[in-house]
C-alpha positions, 0 to 999 in steps of 0.5 A: 898212217902216222904213229902217235901217242894220243890214245896212250896220253888220253888214257893216262889222263883217264879221259874217254874219247867222247870227253876229249872230243867234247873238250876239243869240239871235234867228233868222237870218230875224228878222235878214233881216226887220229888214234888209228894213225889217220891224218888230220888238219893242223886246226884239229891237232891244235884243238886236241893239244889245248883240250889235253892241257898241252901247249902247241909246242908239245905237238911232237910228243903226241902226234910224233911229226 
């Protein structure tokens, strides 16, 4: 499992899992899995980054890879 800061960033933006999932067009279960450190596809990471208002170059800040 990979440590990431998605939960901390999402909460700092006062965004619920459901809101992020809706904005990123993924399921809330996917958000939960990623926050737990489980892997996901690059396309999913891209959707989440854009939904949070980050650029693609900020991927390492959130996903730590």
